[in-house]
Backbone and ligand atoms as CSV (ligand in chain L), in Angstrom:
chain,resi,resn,atom,element,x,y,z
A,1,MET,N,N,-96.858,148.411,-57.762
A,1,MET,CA,C,-96.816,148.614,-59.205
A,1,MET,C,C,-98.233,148.580,-59.769
A,2,THR,N,N,-98.569,149.583,-60.564
A,2,THR,CA,C,-99.923,149.620,-61.118
A,2,THR,C,C,-99.877,149.823,-62.625
A,3,ASN,N,N,-100.772,149.154,-63.304
A,3,ASN,CA,C,-100.948,149.435,-64.723
A,3,ASN,C,C,-102.042,150.485,-64.841
A,4,ASN,N,N,-101.902,151.343,-65.799
A,4,ASN,CA,C,-102.835,152.458,-65.890
A,4,ASN,C,C,-102.937,152.918,-67.325
A,5,GLU,N,N,-103.888,153.783,-67.561
A,5,GLU,CA,C,-104.138,154.202,-68.931
A,5,GLU,C,C,-103.234,155.344,-69.376
A,6,ASN,N,N,-102.571,156.004,-68.429
A,6,ASN,CA,C,-101.768,157.161,-68.792
A,6,ASN,C,C,-100.413,156.793,-69.385
A,7,TYR,N,N,-99.853,155.663,-68.917
A,7,TYR,CA,C,-98.506,155.299,-69.322
A,7,TYR,C,C,-98.453,153.865,-69.822
A,8,LYS,N,N,-97.558,153.625,-70.780
A,8,LYS,CA,C,-97.417,152.272,-71.339
A,8,LYS,C,C,-96.742,151.342,-70.350
A,9,ASN,N,N,-95.779,151.868,-69.622
A,9,ASN,CA,C,-95.062,151.069,-68.630
A,9,ASN,C,C,-95.726,151.218,-67.267
A,10,PRO,N,N,-95.568,150.197,-66.414
A,10,PRO,CA,C,-96.160,150.297,-65.072
A,10,PRO,C,C,-95.558,151.459,-64.286
A,11,VAL,N,N,-96.354,152.062,-63.438
A,11,VAL,CA,C,-95.857,153.062,-62.494
A,11,VAL,C,C,-95.464,152.310,-61.220
A,12,ILE,N,N,-94.241,152.536,-60.748
A,12,ILE,CA,C,-93.751,151.825,-59.565
A,12,ILE,C,C,-93.898,152.717,-58.331
A,13,ASP,N,N,-94.616,152.205,-57.356
A,13,ASP,CA,C,-94.830,152.950,-56.115
A,13,ASP,C,C,-93.747,152.581,-55.106
A,14,ILE,N,N,-92.938,153.572,-54.704
A,14,ILE,CA,C,-91.845,153.296,-53.763
A,14,ILE,C,C,-92.155,153.825,-52.355
A,15,ALA,N,N,-93.443,154.025,-52.067
A,15,ALA,CA,C,-93.834,154.579,-50.760
A,15,ALA,C,C,-93.322,153.736,-49.591
A,16,ASP,N,N,-93.233,152.424,-49.800
A,16,ASP,CA,C,-92.761,151.552,-48.716
A,16,ASP,C,C,-91.315,151.832,-48.326
A,17,TYR,N,N,-90.594,152.514,-49.187
A,17,TYR,CA,C,-89.169,152.765,-48.944
A,17,TYR,C,C,-88.912,154.128,-48.301
A,18,ARG,N,N,-89.954,154.901,-48.062
A,18,ARG,CA,C,-89.749,156.215,-47.462
A,18,ARG,C,C,-89.401,156.073,-45.984
A,19,SER,N,N,-88.424,156.858,-45.545
A,19,SER,CA,C,-87.957,156.803,-44.157
A,19,SER,C,C,-89.029,157.266,-43.183
A,20,ASP,N,N,-89.067,156.623,-42.007
A,20,ASP,CA,C,-89.974,157.066,-40.946
A,20,ASP,C,C,-89.620,158.469,-40.470
A,21,ARG,N,N,-88.383,158.863,-40.733
A,21,ARG,CA,C,-87.920,160.183,-40.277
A,21,ARG,C,C,-88.024,161.250,-41.382
A,22,TYR,N,N,-88.710,160.932,-42.445
A,22,TYR,CA,C,-88.799,161.851,-43.578
A,22,TYR,C,C,-89.257,163.255,-43.163
A,23,GLU,N,N,-90.382,163.317,-42.443
A,23,GLU,CA,C,-90.936,164.624,-42.063
A,23,GLU,C,C,-89.974,165.392,-41.159
A,24,ILE,N,N,-89.372,164.671,-40.214
A,24,ILE,CA,C,-88.427,165.309,-39.285
A,24,ILE,C,C,-87.218,165.843,-40.046
A,25,ASN,N,N,-86.687,165.013,-40.945
A,25,ASN,CA,C,-85.519,165.434,-41.718
A,25,ASN,C,C,-85.842,166.626,-42.607
A,26,LEU,N,N,-87.036,166.632,-43.171
A,26,LEU,CA,C,-87.450,167.756,-44.019
A,26,LEU,C,C,-87.433,169.059,-43.228
A,27,GLU,N,N,-87.936,169.003,-42.019
A,27,GLU,CA,C,-88.007,170.217,-41.202
A,27,GLU,C,C,-86.629,170.718,-40.816
A,28,MET,N,N,-85.690,169.788,-40.692
A,28,MET,CA,C,-84.330,170.176,-40.326
A,28,MET,C,C,-83.546,170.712,-41.518
A,29,GLY,N,N,-84.010,170.457,-42.710
A,29,GLY,CA,C,-83.289,170.879,-43.907
A,29,GLY,C,C,-83.529,172.338,-44.233
A,30,ASN,N,N,-82.920,172.780,-45.319
A,30,ASN,CA,C,-83.035,174.189,-45.700
A,30,ASN,C,C,-84.009,174.402,-46.856
A,31,GLY,N,N,-84.689,173.345,-47.247
A,31,GLY,CA,C,-85.672,173.475,-48.315
A,31,GLY,C,C,-85.071,173.596,-49.692
A,32,HIS,N,N,-83.776,173.364,-49.797
A,32,HIS,CA,C,-83.115,173.530,-51.091
A,32,HIS,C,C,-83.273,172.280,-51.969
A,33,MET,N,N,-82.489,171.266,-51.694
A,33,MET,CA,C,-82.590,170.033,-52.484
A,33,MET,C,C,-82.627,168.861,-51.523
A,34,GLU,N,N,-83.819,168.296,-51.373
A,34,GLU,CA,C,-83.982,167.234,-50.402
A,34,GLU,C,C,-84.360,165.921,-51.063
A,35,CYS,N,N,-83.896,164.856,-50.454
A,35,CYS,CA,C,-84.152,163.517,-50.979
A,35,CYS,C,C,-85.621,163.146,-50.754
A,36,ILE,N,N,-86.251,162.636,-51.775
A,36,ILE,CA,C,-87.676,162.321,-51.696
A,36,ILE,C,C,-87.953,161.120,-50.783
A,37,LEU,N,N,-86.933,160.328,-50.494
A,37,LEU,CA,C,-87.151,159.156,-49.639
A,37,LEU,C,C,-86.829,159.401,-48.171
A,38,CYS,N,N,-85.727,160.121,-47.895
A,38,CYS,CA,C,-85.342,160.299,-46.491
A,38,CYS,C,C,-85.541,161.736,-46.012
A,39,GLY,N,N,-85.730,162.681,-46.933
A,39,GLY,CA,C,-85.957,164.063,-46.548
A,39,GLY,C,C,-84.700,164.831,-46.214
A,40,LYS,N,N,-83.545,164.157,-46.275
A,40,LYS,CA,C,-82.291,164.843,-45.945
A,40,LYS,C,C,-81.816,165.688,-47.119
A,41,GLU,N,N,-81.125,166.757,-46.771
A,41,GLU,CA,C,-80.571,167.622,-47.796
A,41,GLU,C,C,-79.532,166.855,-48.618
A,42,ILE,N,N,-79.561,167.049,-49.925
A,42,ILE,CA,C,-78.554,166.454,-50.804
A,42,ILE,C,C,-77.483,167.509,-51.029
A,43,LYS,N,N,-76.310,167.264,-50.484
A,43,LYS,CA,C,-75.286,168.312,-50.463
A,43,LYS,C,C,-74.480,168.392,-51.755
A,44,HIS,N,N,-74.189,167.267,-52.350
A,44,HIS,CA,C,-73.377,167.287,-53.563
A,44,HIS,C,C,-74.239,166.893,-54.755
A,45,SER,N,N,-74.423,167.803,-55.659
A,45,SER,CA,C,-75.353,167.562,-56.751
A,45,SER,C,C,-74.910,166.400,-57.638
A,46,SER,N,N,-73.606,166.111,-57.641
A,46,SER,CA,C,-73.136,165.010,-58.488
A,46,SER,C,C,-73.540,163.661,-57.921
A,47,LYS,N,N,-73.977,163.657,-56.669
A,47,LYS,CA,C,-74.333,162.394,-56.028
A,47,LYS,C,C,-75.837,162.220,-55.890
A,48,HIS,N,N,-76.566,162.815,-56.757
A,48,HIS,CA,C,-77.998,162.580,-56.664
A,48,HIS,C,C,-78.566,162.163,-58.014
A,49,HIS,N,N,-79.761,161.656,-57.964
A,49,HIS,CA,C,-80.444,161.188,-59.150
A,49,HIS,C,C,-81.816,161.840,-59.197
A,50,GLN,N,N,-82.487,161.647,-60.312
A,50,GLN,CA,C,-83.829,162.193,-60.424
A,50,GLN,C,C,-84.834,161.110,-60.755
A,51,ILE,N,N,-86.039,161.347,-60.295
A,51,ILE,CA,C,-87.173,160.518,-60.685
A,51,ILE,C,C,-88.266,161.457,-61.189
A,52,VAL,N,N,-89.223,160.892,-61.901
A,52,VAL,CA,C,-90.380,161.662,-62.351
A,52,VAL,C,C,-91.608,160.883,-61.909
A,53,ALA,N,N,-92.555,161.595,-61.307
A,53,ALA,CA,C,-93.685,160.916,-60.677
A,53,ALA,C,C,-95.018,161.388,-61.247
A,54,GLY,N,N,-96.022,160.516,-61.089
A,54,GLY,CA,C,-97.345,160.856,-61.612
A,54,GLY,C,C,-98.455,160.213,-60.823
A,55,GLU,N,N,-99.651,160.353,-61.352
A,55,GLU,CA,C,-100.861,159.782,-60.743
A,55,GLU,C,C,-101.117,160.330,-59.345
A,56,GLY,N,N,-100.736,161.575,-59.119
A,56,GLY,CA,C,-101.003,162.204,-57.830
A,56,GLY,C,C,-100.159,161.669,-56.697
A,57,ASN,N,N,-99.101,160.931,-57.021
A,57,ASN,CA,C,-98.266,160.307,-56.002
A,57,ASN,C,C,-96.803,160.638,-56.290
A,58,GLU,N,N,-96.185,161.442,-55.430
A,58,GLU,CA,C,-94.799,161.830,-55.684
A,58,GLU,C,C,-93.848,160.642,-55.594
A,59,LEU,N,N,-94.337,159.526,-55.062
A,59,LEU,CA,C,-93.533,158.302,-55.003
A,59,LEU,C,C,-94.018,157.266,-56.018
A,60,GLY,N,N,-94.779,157.699,-56.994
A,60,GLY,CA,C,-95.225,156.836,-58.085
A,60,GLY,C,C,-94.362,157.103,-59.308
A,61,LEU,N,N,-93.386,156.232,-59.544
A,61,LEU,CA,C,-92.345,156.512,-60.534
A,61,LEU,C,C,-92.756,156.133,-61.957
A,62,ILE,N,N,-92.489,157.077,-62.856
A,62,ILE,CA,C,-92.776,156.890,-64.278
A,62,ILE,C,C,-91.504,156.416,-64.988
A,63,HIS,N,N,-91.667,155.482,-65.920
A,63,HIS,CA,C,-90.540,154.930,-66.692
A,63,HIS,C,C,-89.825,156.049,-67.462
A,64,LYS,N,N,-88.496,155.945,-67.504
A,64,LYS,CA,C,-87.685,156.973,-68.183
A,64,LYS,C,C,-88.109,157.231,-69.618
A,65,ASP,N,N,-88.491,156.154,-70.321
A,65,ASP,CA,C,-88.880,156.313,-71.728
A,65,ASP,C,C,-90.090,157.224,-71.888
A,66,GLU,N,N,-90.811,157.445,-70.791
A,66,GLU,CA,C,-92.041,158.226,-70.883
A,66,GLU,C,C,-91.944,159.590,-70.200
A,67,TRP,N,N,-90.729,159.947,-69.801
A,67,TRP,CA,C,-90.568,161.251,-69.148
A,67,TRP,C,C,-90.924,162.388,-70.094
A,68,ASP,N,N,-90.484,162.269,-71.341
A,68,ASP,CA,C,-90.795,163.341,-72.300
A,68,ASP,C,C,-92.297,163.451,-72.520
A,69,TYR,N,N,-92.930,162.297,-72.669
A,69,TYR,CA,C,-94.389,162.286,-72.819
A,69,TYR,C,C,-95.062,162.864,-71.572
A,70,ALA,N,N,-94.577,162.430,-70.401
A,70,ALA,CA,C,-95.203,162.858,-69.149
A,70,ALA,C,C,-95.198,164.379,-69.010
A,71,ARG,N,N,-94.119,164.992,-69.504
A,71,ARG,CA,C,-93.992,166.449,-69.401
A,71,ARG,C,C,-94.737,167.185,-70.504
A,72,SER,N,N,-95.215,166.453,-71.483
A,72,SER,CA,C,-95.828,167.095,-72.644
A,72,SER,C,C,-97.303,167.420,-72.396
A,73,LYS,N,N,-97.833,168.197,-73.276
A,73,LYS,CA,C,-99.249,168.581,-73.168
A,73,LYS,C,C,-100.164,167.401,-73.436
A,74,GLU,N,N,-99.619,166.371,-74.118
A,74,GLU,CA,C,-100.438,165.204,-74.474
A,74,GLU,C,C,-100.720,164.300,-73.272
A,75,ASN,N,N,-99.976,164.487,-72.198
A,75,ASN,CA,C,-100.152,163.617,-71.028
A,75,ASN,C,C,-101.573,163.744,-70.469
A,76,THR,N,N,-102.220,162.600,-70.319
A,76,THR,CA,C,-103.591,162.600,-69.803
A,76,THR,C,C,-103.645,162.404,-68.285
A,77,ASP,N,N,-102.470,162.297,-67.660
A,77,ASP,CA,C,-102.409,162.103,-66.209
A,77,ASP,C,C,-102.562,163.441,-65.494
A,78,GLY,N,N,-103.750,163.686,-64.958
A,78,GLY,CA,C,-104.003,164.952,-64.266
A,78,GLY,C,C,-103.212,165.081,-62.977
A,79,GLY,N,N,-102.650,163.968,-62.497
A,79,GLY,CA,C,-101.883,163.983,-61.258
A,79,GLY,C,C,-100.387,163.980,-61.486
A,80,PHE,N,N,-99.949,164.416,-62.661
A,80,PHE,CA,C,-98.513,164.439,-62.944
A,80,PHE,C,C,-97.784,165.304,-61.916
A,81,MET,N,N,-96.703,164.757,-61.340
A,81,MET,CA,C,-96.035,165.409,-60.220
A,81,MET,C,C,-94.683,166.014,-60.563
A,82,GLY,N,N,-94.192,165.815,-61.779
A,82,GLY,CA,C,-92.916,166.390,-62.164
A,82,GLY,C,C,-91.722,165.633,-61.617
A,83,ALA,N,N,-90.548,166.298,-61.655
A,83,ALA,CA,C,-89.287,165.649,-61.280
A,83,ALA,C,C,-88.945,165.890,-59.816
A,84,TRP,N,N,-88.300,164.887,-59.207
A,84,TRP,CA,C,-87.890,164.966,-57.818
A,84,TRP,C,C,-86.464,164.446,-57.687
A,85,ASP,N,N,-85.804,164.875,-56.630
A,85,ASP,CA,C,-84.434,164.441,-56.390
A,85,ASP,C,C,-84.412,163.277,-55.405
A,86,ILE,N,N,-83.431,162.411,-55.603
A,86,ILE,CA,C,-83.240,161.294,-54.687
A,86,ILE,C,C,-81.741,161.091,-54.479
A,87,GLY,N,N,-81.327,160.943,-53.237
A,87,GLY,CA,C,-79.911,160.802,-52.919
A,87,GLY,C,C,-79.380,159.443,-53.322
A,88,SER,N,N,-78.066,159.379,-53.548
A,88,SER,CA,C,-77.481,158.119,-54.018
A,88,SER,C,C,-77.634,157.010,-52.976
A,89,HIS,N,N,-77.592,157.383,-51.690
A,89,HIS,CA,C,-77.757,156.377,-50.639
A,89,HIS,C,C,-79.151,155.752,-50.705
A,90,CYS,N,N,-80.138,156.543,-51.036
A,90,CYS,CA,C,-81.509,156.022,-51.107
A,90,CYS,C,C,-81.758,155.263,-52.415
A,91,VAL,N,N,-81.050,155.629,-53.476
A,91,VAL,CA,C,-81.156,154.848,-54.713
A,91,VAL,C,C,-80.783,153.400,-54.439
A,92,LYS,N,N,-79.768,153.203,-53.613
A,92,LYS,CA,C,-79.309,151.842,-53.302
A,92,LYS,C,C,-80.390,151.025,-52.591
A,93,LYS,N,N,-81.226,151.689,-51.812
A,93,LYS,CA,C,-82.292,150.967,-51.102
A,93,LYS,C,C,-83.304,150.356,-52.068
A,94,LEU,N,N,-83.345,150.886,-53.291
A,94,LEU,CA,C,-84.355,150.444,-54.263
A,94,LEU,C,C,-83.846,149.356,-55.189
A,95,LYS,N,N,-82.600,148.944,-55.012
A,95,LYS,CA,C,-81.948,148.103,-56.025
A,95,LYS,C,C,-82.623,146.754,-56.261
A,96,ASP,N,N,-83.409,146.272,-55.311
A,96,ASP,CA,C,-84.063,144.975,-55.487
A,96,ASP,C,C,-85.381,145.051,-56.263
A,97,ILE,N,N,-85.832,146.248,-56.573
A,97,ILE,CA,C,-87.067,146.388,-57.358
A,97,ILE,C,C,-86.754,146.092,-58.828
A,98,PRO,N,N,-87.471,145.155,-59.446
A,98,PRO,CA,C,-87.203,144.838,-60.857
A,98,PRO,C,C,-87.297,146.078,-61.746
A,99,ASN,N,N,-86.329,146.211,-62.643
A,99,ASN,CA,C,-86.314,147.295,-63.640
A,99,ASN,C,C,-86.197,148.702,-63.057
A,100,ILE,N,N,-85.839,148.818,-61.790
A,100,ILE,CA,C,-85.822,150.154,-61.180
A,100,ILE,C,C,-84.830,151.085,-61.883
A,101,LYS,N,N,-83.799,150.498,-62.489
A,101,LYS,CA,C,-82.816,151.336,-63.203
A,101,LYS,C,C,-83.462,152.117,-64.340
A,102,ASN,N,N,-84.563,151.605,-64.827
A,102,ASN,CA,C,-85.248,152.299,-65.919
A,102,ASN,C,C,-86.144,153.431,-65.424
A,103,TYR,N,N,-86.122,153.667,-64.136
A,103,TYR,CA,C,-86.999,154.684,-63.550
A,103,TYR,C,C,-86.237,155.803,-62.852
A,104,ILE,N,N,-84.910,155.668,-62.830
A,104,ILE,CA,C,-84.074,156.630,-62.108
A,104,ILE,C,C,-82.906,157.012,-62.998
A,105,ARG,N,N,-82.537,158.292,-62.993
A,105,ARG,CA,C,-81.309,158.623,-63.696
A,105,ARG,C,C,-80.678,159.885,-63.129
A,106,LYS,N,N,-79.404,160.041,-63.451
A,106,LYS,CA,C,-78.725,161.258,-63.055
A,106,LYS,C,C,-79.275,162.405,-63.884
A,107,PRO,N,N,-79.192,163.613,-63.360
A,107,PRO,CA,C,-79.625,164.762,-64.155
A,107,PRO,C,C,-78.865,164.810,-65.473
A,108,LEU,N,N,-79.522,165.231,-66.509
A,108,LEU,CA,C,-78.954,165.192,-67.854
A,108,LEU,C,C,-77.564,165.800,-67.974
A,109,LYS,N,N,-77.367,166.935,-67.349
A,109,LYS,CA,C,-76.103,167.640,-67.538
A,109,LYS,C,C,-74.925,166.882,-66.961
A,110,GLU,N,N,-75.182,165.936,-66.072
A,110,GLU,CA,C,-74.091,165.199,-65.449
A,110,GLU,C,C,-73.806,163.875,-66.135
A,111,ARG,N,N,-74.601,163.545,-67.120
A,111,ARG,CA,C,-74.341,162.286,-67.796
A,111,ARG,C,C,-73.310,162.480,-68.903
A,112,ILE,N,N,-72.584,161.431,-69.203
A,112,ILE,CA,C,-71.545,161.521,-70.235
A,112,ILE,C,C,-72.189,161.393,-71.613
L,1,ZN,ZN,ZN,-82.290,159.889,-49.091
């Protein structure tokens, strides 16, 4: 977790949670929708979540409250990485990180 000048909330680095088989799984996939942690294809779109990353690190998670800012022209983070998909199985691996729920959400169209 790092404090930085680009965002009010800390950016949470989840690199420690990436699977050792990430690269292998990526190569086996079809390049369509792959989980950012394990590299496996996400087959059912209703079972995935999204994260938004910055600071040049695709595993550096930005707080949900700042997603709109992060995507805006006002964002001063030159390393903004945009949105990524994460499978529901991998979301569970992150559950012990404080406040992680504020950094992950289902795609907008699937929320009630
Ligand atoms: Zn995964």
